[in-house]
C-alpha positions in Angstrom: -0.2 0.2 0.0 1.0 3.6 -0.6 0.3 6.6 1.8 1.6 10.1 1.6 1.2 12.9 3.8 -0.8 16.3 2.1 -0.6 19.1 3.9 -1.2 17.4 7.1 -3.5 14.6 5.8 -2.6 10.5 5.0 -4.2 10.1 1.4 -4.0 6.1 0.3 -2.8 5.8 -3.2 -1.9 3.5 -5.5 1.0 3.9 -8.7 0.2 1.2 -11.4 3.7 1.9 -13.8 4.2 1.3 -17.6 6.5 2.1 -20.1 8.3 5.4 -20.2 6.6 6.6 -23.0 3.1 5.9 -22.2 0.4 8.9 -20.6 0.1 8.9 -17.4 -3.9 8.3 -16.4 -5.2 9.7 -12.9 -8.6 8.6 -11.3 -10.7 10.0 -8.9 -13.7 8.8 -7.2 -17.4 9.1 -7.4 -18.8 10.1 -3.8 -19.2 7.3 -0.9 -16.1 5.1 -2.6 -12.8 4.5 -2.5 -10.0 3.6 -5.6 -11.5 -0.1 -6.2 -14.4 1.1 -7.9 -12.0 1.9 -10.9 -10.8 -2.0 -10.9 -12.3 -3.2 -14.1 -11.4 0.0 -15.6 -7.6 -0.5 -14.6 -7.4 -3.8 -16.0 -8.7 -3.1 -19.2 -5.9 -0.3 -19.5 -3.2 -1.8 -17.8 0.0 -1.9 -20.1 -1.6 1.6 -22.4 -1.3 4.4 -19.2 0.8 4.6 -16.0 -2.2 4.9 -13.5 -2.7 6.5 -10.4 -5.8 6.2 -8.3 -6.4 7.4 -4.4 -9.2 7.5 -1.4 -10.2 11.1 -1.6 -10.0 12.9 1.9 -12.2 11.6 3.9 -13.2 7.9 1.9 -11.5 4.7 1.9 -7.9 4.2 3.8 -7.2 8.3 3.7 -8.0 10.6 6.6 -11.2 12.0 7.0 -10.1 15.8 8.6 -11.2 18.2 10.9 -13.5 20.2 9.6 -16.2 21.2 6.6 -14.6 20.8 3.3 -15.1 22.7 -0.1 -14.5 21.4 -3.8 -11.3 23.3 -3.6 -9.7 21.6 -0.8 -10.3 17.9 -3.1 -8.6 19.8 -5.8 -5.8 20.5 -4.2 -5.3 17.4 -2.2 -5.1 16.0 -6.0 -2.4 18.7 -7.3 0.1 18.1 -4.0 -0.3 14.3 -4.7 0.1 14.3 -8.4 3.5 16.1 -7.2 4.0 13.8 -5.0 4.0 10.9 -6.8 6.2 12.6 -9.4 3.7 13.4 -12.2 4.4 16.8 -14.7 1.3 16.2 -16.6 -1.5 13.5 -16.8 -4.8 12.5 -18.7 -7.6 13.6 -15.4 -10.7 10.9 -15.1 -13.4 11.9 -12.4 -16.7 10.4 -12.0 -19.5 12.3 -10.1 -17.8 14.6 -7.3 -14.5 13.8 -8.9 -15.2 15.1 -12.6 -15.9 18.6 -10.6 -12.4 18.1 -8.3 -11.1 17.1 -11.7 -12.7 20.5 -13.6 -10.9 22.3 -10.6 -7.7 21.0 -11.1 -7.8 21.9 -14.9 -8.2 25.8 -14.6 -6.2 25.8 -10.8 -2.9 23.8 -12.2 -3.7 23.2 -16.1 0.1 22.6 -16.4 -0.7 19.0 -14.9 -3.3 18.5 -16.9 -2.8 16.7 -20.3 -6.6 16.4 -20.6 -9.9 15.4 -18.7 -12.6 12.6 -18.9 -15.4 13.9 -17.2 -17.8 11.0 -16.4 -21.3 11.3 -15.2 -20.6 14.8 -13.4 -21.8 18.5 -14.0 -20.5 22.2 -13.9 -23.3 21.9 -10.5 -24.8 18.3 -9.0 -28.0 18.8 -6.9 -28.8 21.6 -4.7 -27.6 22.8 -1.2 -31.2 21.8 0.0 -30.9 18.3 -0.8 -27.4 17.9 0.1 -28.6 19.2 3.2 -31.2 16.5 3.4 -28.3 13.6 2.3 -25.9 15.2 5.5 -28.9 14.9 7.5 -30.1 11.7 7.1 -26.1 10.5 7.0 -26.4 12.4 10.8 -28.8 10.2 12.1 -28.6 7.0 10.4 -25.0 6.7 8.9 -24.2 5.7 5.4 -25.5 2.3 5.9 -28.8 4.4 5.9 -28.8 6.0 2.7 -26.8 3.0 1.1 -29.5 1.3 -1.2 -30.8 4.0 -2.5 -27.3 5.6 -3.6 -26.7 1.7 -5.3 -30.2 2.4 -6.9 -29.1 5.5 -8.9 -25.7 4.2 -9.8 -26.8 0.6 -11.8 -29.7 -0.1 -14.1 -32.4 -2.4 -13.9 -30.9 -4.9 -15.7 -27.3 -4.1 -14.5 -29.6 -5.6 -10.8 -30.8 -8.2 -12.2 -27.8 -9.9 -13.8 -24.9 -9.0 -11.0 -26.4 -9.3 -7.7 -23.3 -10.1 -6.0 -21.5 -7.0 -7.9 -24.3 -4.4 -6.7 -24.3 -5.8 -3.6 -20.7 -5.2 -2.8 -20.5 -1.8 -4.5 -23.3 -1.4 -1.6 -21.0 -2.6 1.0 -18.5 0.1 -0.1 -20.8 2.8 0.1 -22.6 1.6 3.8 -18.7 1.6 5.0 -17.6 4.6 4.3 -16.5 7.0 7.2 -19.8 8.8 8.0 -17.9 12.4 8.9 -15.9 11.9 5.8 -18.8 11.3 3.4 -20.9 14.3 4.9 -17.2 16.4 4.5 -18.0 16.0 0.7 -21.8 16.4 0.9 -21.0 19.9 1.8 -18.4 20.5 -0.7 -20.9 19.2 -3.6 -23.6 21.7 -1.8 -21.6 24.7 -1.8 -19.2 23.5 -5.2 -21.0 25.8 -8.4 -18.2 25.7 -11.8 -20.9 27.3 -13.8 -18.2 30.1 -14.0 -15.1 27.9 -14.0 -15.9 25.3 -16.8 -15.5 27.9 -19.3 -11.8 28.8 -18.1 -11.1 24.5 -19.1 -8.2 24.9 -21.5 -7.5 20.7 -21.6 -8.9 18.7 -24.2 -11.8 17.3 -23.3 -14.0 13.8 -23.4 -17.8 13.5 -21.6 -19.1 10.2 -20.9 -22.5 9.8 -19.7 -24.6 6.7 -19.0 -27.9 7.3 -21.1 -30.3 6.5 -18.0 -28.5 8.8 -15.4 -30.9 10.4 -13.3 -28.1 11.9 -11.1 -25.9 13.8 -13.6 -28.4 13.4 -16.5 -27.2 13.6 -20.3 -29.5 17.4 -20.1 -26.5 18.3 -17.7 -23.7 16.9 -19.5 -24.6 18.7 -22.5 -24.8 21.7 -20.7 -21.5 21.2 -19.3 -20.3 20.0 -22.6 -21.4 23.8 -24.0 -19.3 25.4 -21.5 -16.1 23.5 -22.5 -14.7 24.5 -25.8 -14.4 21.8 -28.0 -15.9 19.1 -25.7 -17.4 16.2 -26.9 -19.8 14.0 -25.2 -20.0 10.4 -25.8 -23.1 8.2 -24.4 -23.0 4.8 -22.7 -26.3 2.4 -24.3 -28.0 1.4 -21.0 -26.2 2.4 -18.0 -27.1 4.6 -15.4 -24.6 6.9 -12.9 -21.6 4.4 -13.0 -20.8 2.9 -16.4 -17.3 2.5 -15.8 -18.9 -0.6 -14.0 -21.8 -1.3 -15.7 -19.8 -1.6 -19.1 -16.2 -1.1 -18.4 -14.6 -2.4 -21.7 -16.8 0.4 -23.8 -15.6 3.1 -21.3 -12.3 2.0 -21.2 -11.9 1.9 -25.2 -13.4 5.5 -25.3 -10.4 6.5 -22.9 -7.5 4.6 -24.7 -9.3 6.1 -28.3 -9.3 9.6 -26.7 -5.9 9.2 -25.2 -4.3 8.4 -28.4 -6.0 11.1 -30.6 -4.6 13.3 -27.7 -0.8 11.9 -28.2 -0.8 10.7 -31.6 -3.1 13.4 -33.5 -4.9 10.5 -34.9 -8.3 8.3 -34.1 
């Protein structure tokens, strides 16, 4: 296991090597997960990239901190982690809150970002009121109390019927997250509005969205596409909020082809 002291907080991360001429790909997790959520994508892309995955603050084996967080805290955690790992430039792939963190990094530290892959995210997710309701539910009953509703939004009905063990496993991942760490990131989402930040993104950007996603819908992703110059949107048919789990082959192919296009200038 790899741990880094980032500004007084320990982050748990994993660095996976590849040939020196391969680009670097960094993954940023959705709310309520640890870096194992990317496992099937990593398997698909092994050898094509060197890769970094990590547990954002308050998740997995990373420290949670002692105060409420804003999205900028997560952005600077990621920037400092990349410097710790010796990464000068990378493709950054984030899902949901991870996509917002990736957007923030592309504006705050553009020299670190070779390109963006923004999955099922937005310039603003939910409202302050809906996040406050989530916070109050977790304060009362822990993350366990909201785990079923979260997983129901993550996966399509077809996937839930055909991959029951996987769905149950991901529910365990969500339910076992630290309650205060989860609340910290809910607070960050309640306050985060990148409406005026996203248009400043200059990095080449690929958007990926499940066509059945009700959390960060294709409509929201189309809005984000319109804010980022040259961004391209790809919909993954038959999936909801976490297409990287439902259809990892399709998502991995999109990432691989996009990176090849950016690096080599070819499709």
